[in-house]
Structure formats: C-alpha cells, structure tokens
N, C-alpha and C positions, 0 to 999 in steps of 0.2 A: 504493500500500500504506500509506504513512504517513497519507494522508488517511483511509483506512479505519480505521486504528488510532485516529486522533484522534476520529473519529465514534464508534468503539466506546467510547473513554474517556468521551466526553460522555454516551453512553447509560447509563453506570454512575454518572453524577453523583448521581442520587437515592439510589443505594445508599450512596455515600460520605457523603452528607449524613446518612442514617440512622445510619451507623456512627459519625460524629462525635457525633451526639446520644446514641447509646447509651454510648459509652465516654468522652465528654467530660463527661457529667453528673456523674459521681462526683467528679473533681477540682474541678468547678465548685461543687458543694454543699459540698465540704471548704473551699473558699475562703470561702463564705458562713458556714459554721459556726465556723471557727477563731477569729475575733475575739470572737464571742459566748462560746465556751467559755473563752477566755483570761480573760475578765472574770468568768465565773461559777464557774469551778473554781479550787481552790488550785493553786499552782505545781506541786507534786508530782503532783496528780491530772491536770493537763493534760499533763504530761510522760509520765505513765503511759498516758494515752489515745493520745498520739502514738507511744509505744513499741508499743502494741497495733496501731495502724494500720500501723506499719512491719512488724511480724511478719506481719500479715495479707497484706501485699503479697508474701510469700514462699509463698503457698498452693500455687502450681504445684509446689513441691517435694514436696508430699505426694501428688500424683496422677500423677506420671510423665508429664506432658504429655498427659493423657487428653483434655482439651478441644481441643487442637490436632489430635490424632489424629481426634477426632470431626469437626472441620471438614474435614480432608483427605479422609477416607474417605466421608463423606456426600456431599461435592461430587463425588468421582469416581464413586461408585455411582449417584447420581441422574442423572449425565450419560449413563450407558449404560442407564438404566431399571431398574437392579438395586435396587429399593426394599427388598426383604427383606434384602439385604446392608447397606444403609444403616441399617436398624433394628438389625441385629446389631452394627454398629459403635457405635451409641449405647448399646446394652445393655452391650457390652464396656467401653466408656469409663466407664460408670456403675459397673461392677464394680470397675475399677481405682481410681476416685476414692473409692468407699466403703471399700475395703480400706485404702488409704493414709490416708484421712481418719480412720478408726477408730483406726489405730495412732497417728496424730498426736494425736488427742484424748486417748487413754489416757496417752501419754507426757507431754503437757503438764500433765495433771491430777496425775500422780504427781510430776513433777520441778519443778513451779512454785515451791514454797517454796525448794528448793535453788538454783534459778537466780536467783530474786529476791534471795536473801541473798548469793550469791557474785558475780554478774555485774552486778546492777542496784541495788545498795545506794545508789548515788549519785543514782538517779532519785527514790526515795522510800522510805518505811518498808515493810517486808515485808508488813504488814497491808494496805497499799494496792496494792502491786505484785503480790504472789503470786496473789490471787484473779482478777485480770484475766489474768495469764499462764496460769492454769489453764483459762480459757475460750478462749484463742487457738487451741488445736488444734481445738476443736469449731467455732469460727468459720471456720477454714481449711477444715475438712471440708465444711461447708455451702456455702462459697463455691465450692469445686471441683465440687460437684454442680451448683450453679447454672451454672458455667462449661461443664460438659459439655453441658447443654441449650442454652446460648447458642452453643456451638461448633457444635452440630447445626443450629441456625437459620442461622448464618452459612454453613455448608457448603451449605445449600439456597438461599443468597443471599437470605434473607428477613431482611435487617437491620432492616426496618421492624417486624416482629413482635417482635424482640428489643428494639428501642429503645423501643417503646411501654411494655413492661413495665418496663424499666430506668429510664426517665425518671420515670414515675409513682411507682415504688417509692422511688427515691432522694430525690425531693422529699418523699414522705411520711416517710421516715426522718429527713431533715433537720429537718422540722417536729417530729417526735416527740422527737428528741434535744434540740432547742432547748427544747422545752416542759419536758422532764425536767430539763435543766440549769438552767432558770429557777427551777424549784422546788427547787433545791439538791440534786438527786439525786447520789449518789456515782458515781465513775467505774465501779465494779463494776455499779451499776444501769444505767448507760448501755450497758455491754457486753452485759448480759443483754437489754436492749431491742433493741439492734442484732442480736443473735442471733435473737430472735423474728421480727423483720421480714425478716431474710435468709432464714429458712426459708419465709416466705410468698412472697418474691420467687422463690426457686428453684421452689416449687410452681407458680407462675403460668407460668414458662418451661417447665416440664415439660408443663403442659397445652397450651401452644402447640405443642410438638413432637408430642404425641399427636394433636392436630387436624391438623397438617400432614402427618404420615406415616400417619395413619389407623389407628393401632393403639395400644392401651394397653400393649402389650408393651414399649414404650420406657421404662416405669416399672420394669421388672423386670430386675435384674442377670442376667448369664449366666455359665455356666462353660464355654461352648463354646470349645474350644481354638483353632480357626482364627480366630475373631473376636477373642479375647484376644491372640493372637499378632500380628494386624494392628495392633492398638492399641499394643501394647508395642514392636513393631519401630520404629514411627514415633515413639511417645511417649518412648522411652528416650533418643533423641538430643535430643528437645526438653527432656527433663528435665535433661540435661547443659547445654544452652543456658540453661535457666532458672536453673541453679546459677551460671553465669557472670554472668547478668543480676543475680542476687541480690547478688553481690559488689559490683556497681556501685550498685544501687538501694537496698540496705538495710544492708549491712555497716557502712558508715561511720556511719549513724545509730545503729546498735546500739553501736558503739564510742564515739561521742560521748556517748550516754547512760550507758554503763558507766564510762567514764573521766573525763568532764568534768562530768557531772551534769545535773540537770533544767533549769537555766537555759540551758546550751549546747544541749541537745537541742531545747528550745523554739525558740531562735533559728534553728538550722540547719533544723529541720523546716518551720518557717513559710516561710522563704525558698525551700526546695525546692518547696513547694506552688505557688508562683507560677512559678518557673523551669521546672518540668517541663512546663508547658503548651506551651512552645516546641517540645518534642519530641512530646508526646502528641497534639496535634491533627494534625500531618502524618502521624503514625504511624497513627492510626485512619482517616484519609482514604485512605491507601494500602493498608489491609488488604483492600480488595475484590480486590486482585490475587491473594491467596492462594487463595480458593475458585475464582476464574476459571481460574487456571493449573492448579489441581488437576483441574478438570473437563476442560480441554483435553488434559492429559497430553502424550503424545508427538506430538500432532497439530500443535503449534506449531513453526514453523521457528526455526532459530537466529537468523536476521536479525530476525524479528519479536520473539523473546524479548529480544534485546539492545536493540532499540529501546524496548521496554516498560521495560527496566531503566534505560536512560538517561533516559527521560521521567519515570519515577517518582522517580529520584534528584534530577533537576532540580526537580521540583515539590515534593518533600519539603524540600530545602534552601531553595528559594525561600520556601516557607510559613514555615519556621523563622526565616529572616531577617526576613520581614515582621512576624512576631510578636515576635521578639527585640529588634530595634533600638529600638522604642518602650519596651520594658521597661528596656533599658539607660539610655536617655536620661531616663526618668521614674521610675527606681528609687526615689529618695528621696520624691517626692510620692506615689507609689503606696503605699509602706509607711507614710508619715505618715497618709494617708487611711484605710488599711485597719486598721492596728494602733495607731499613735500616733507622735508626734514623736520621743520618746526612742528608740523601737525603730528608727525610720528613721535616726536619727543613727548608731546603732551598727551597722546591718546593710545599708545601701544598697550598699556595695562588695561585700559577700558575695553579695547578690542579683545584681549585675552579673556577677561571676565565674561563678556557677552558670548564668546565662542563656547566656553564651558557651560553657560546657561543653555545654549542650543544643543549641545551634546546630551545634556541631561534630559532635555525636552524630547529627544528622539526616542526615548523609551516608550512614548505613547503612540508612535506612528502606526505600527501594525494594529494595535488594539482599536485605535480610532476608526480605521477603515473596516475592520471586522464588525464593529458595532453598527456602523452605518449600513454595511452590506447585509447584515442579518436583521435589520429593521429595529434594532434596540437603541433608537436615538434618544429615548427618554433618559436612560441610564447615563449615556454619554453626555447629554446636555446638563444633567444635574451636577456631574463631577466637574465639567469644564466651567460651568457658570460659578460654582462655589469657589473653585480655585481662582477664577478671574476676579471675583468680588474681594476675596481676601487679599489678593495682590494689589488691587486698586486701593484698598484702605491703607495698605502698607506704603505704597508709593506716594499717596497723598501726604502722609506724615514725613516721609523721607525726602521728598522733592526739595524742600528748602536747604537740605544739607549738601546737595550737589549731585552731579550726574553719576558719580561712582556708586553712591548709595542707591540711586534709582536703578542702576544696572543690576546691583546685587538683589534688589527686590524681586527681580524676575525669577530667581530661584524658587520663590514661593509657588508660582504658577507651574513651573517645570516639575517640581516635586509633587504638587497636588494632583496634577493630571496623570501621574504614574499609576494612580488607582484605576485608570481606564483598563489596565491589563487584567486586573481581577474581575472587573465587570464584564469584560469581553469573553471570558472563558465560558465554553459551552458546558451545560450540566450533563454529566455522564451517567447519573443515576438519579432516581427519585427517592427522597428521604421518606 
C-alpha cells in the first residue's frame, strides 16, 4: 500500500511543479521588483506600495473563501461526472466574490481618507496614502474573481493551465511596473497599472475555465440557492480561517506601518518577502493534496489518509529546512547583494528570526490541506483563528517595543497552528 501511495505521489509530481510555478511566481517577481522600487520611489511612496501589497494579501476576507469552495466542489463534482454541478459551483463562487468585492471596493473608496489620516499618518502624507487605499478594495475584488477561476482550475487538477496564465501575467506586470517606476510614475499610477493588468489576468483565467468546462455560463453569476449554499457552507469556515491567517500574515505589518512609520515598514516588509519563501514553496507543493482528497471523498481509508498526512508533513518540513538553513547562514550576504550593505547590517538578524518562524510554520502545511480536502474546515478554522487572535493580542502589546519583538510574536501563531496535525488525523477506530 505504501509503495502504491508513493507511486501515486510521484504521478502528481508534475502537478506540484505547476503549482509551484503558479503560486511561486508572485513572491519571486516581488523579490525582483523590490530593490528597483526602493531606488526609484521616495521612502513614503515605497512604504505606501508595501502597505497596499499587504492589504491586498487580505483579499480572501472579502469573498468568504469562495475560491477554496470552488476548488473543493469542482474537484468533487468532476470526480463523479457531475459537470453541471461543477459549473454551478463556479457561478456561485463568482456571485459571492462579486458581492463581497463590490462592498469592499465601495467601503475602501469612501473610508480611505479617514483611514489614511487616523491609522497611517506615519506611513506618508494623506495625499499619497489615501488614493492608493481607495483602490485597494477594487484590487481585492478583482483578485478574488481571479482566485475563483484559479480555484476552479485547481479543482479540475489543471494546475498547468492556471500556471501558464499566472507566470506570463506576473512577468508582464513586473516589467510594466518597473518601466513605470523608471519613468518616475507615482505610487497611485503604479496601483492603477496593477489594477488594469489584474483585470486582464482574471479574464484570461476565466477563458481557460470556459474552455475547460465547455460553457460560457461560468462567466455569469447565479442566484441559485442550492449552489450558493454549497459555496457559503464551505467558504464560511474558510473565511474564519482566512481571518486567523490575516492576523499572522498582515496585522503586524499594518501595525508596524501605523505605529512605527515608513522606514520600519520598509525594513520589516522587505525581510518578510525573503523569509516567506521558506513556507510558500512547501505550501504550494503540497496543495495538490486538496483537490485529490476532495475528489476521493469518503473512499479513502483512515490508514491511507494518515499516511498521506505524515508524508506531507515530513516533506513540507523537510523542504522548509532545506530552504531555510541557507537563508539563515547567508542572511547578511543575501541582503547586502539584494538591497545594500547598510540594510544588511541593520536587518540580517531580523531576517534570521523570520526564517525560523516560517520553518516552524511549515509543520502545519500537510495537515492544513488534508483538513481542507477531507471537508473538516471547521476544525481547521477554529485552530487557525484562535492562534491568529492570540498572536494579534501579543503583537498589539509588543509593537511599540520594535520590529524585532513583532517578528518574535509570530512564533505564537506558528506554534499554535501545529495543533492542525492532531486535528487532521483520521480516526482509525470507534471508541
């Protein structure tokens, strides 16, 4: 049985490679773009850009986990030949994403001046920050529409189709943003350019889904209650989980910007861009588990499920260690080469701490996708949300002490989410 499972894992290697290409290209292009933007933009404008990138990472909160629901239900429906139900799931996920995105876009447009003045006055002048914040809701809305179609492609286990669009589009975005920054475009212009190119990327993914499922109905939202209920029943727990993740991934950066200012936000965000790769690459490699377990459903035995859980966890942690140890050893030379000697002198220890945080966080990678694929999102959401809330409380008190204390607070979330492994275990007997 184990040999069979290993053979099965090898057969999914190409899918994992495409998944890495799809979701690894964004942080990679950010790494390429960051030193260039640092040199071409004023300090306040770069900090505003990083603030917008951080807010955009919270986009799942506006769509109630619709993209994850699309992956779950498309995988399950296609596995039993229910293509019409899969199309209905995509349309329902699109409806939820559109509604939440429209609300987010309207609120950000109306509240941007007040938020810029009250929360982010240390990042830059309101004339710089407010227009970009006003666009963040619309950027998040477009990103979640994109994610719905990406989720549908992942559910069909066509990571290749998704990756081809994502890689080409991200490289084009990077080139366009670098060109605009070279010609001294403002951060608001960069945000508008990003919005336009994100719309094109979402349209290309929508086209792929239409061709794959054979109907243009995938482009039309639905009000059909059963389909909407399926998406919301799964997505609501994913939304809670996304909230917990947001406390870990973005809340500290927002507090750094609001309390410590543009310089501290720049230092912290730049180090995070490197450190997050330690968790991002193992995570995207393991995500093929999600649609596969969704397709198998109750047909997988407890013994096989637990074996997959153990192997995924070992591979996730192993990959994180292989990526993280060189970053710890070479932290100073990497920062010196990437940004500059002064930046490296100030921030190499900060980078080391963040890398260790992400190595610790890799313990939850396999368990996270096993819980999603087996439909146990409630258990996952409770653990992630609890860990996120505790970390948020800690970072709130530690933020005034400096960014090193904020970085160390991330261990709270990493250790707390390790309980996902226990929750993900399949019950092998009935008491």
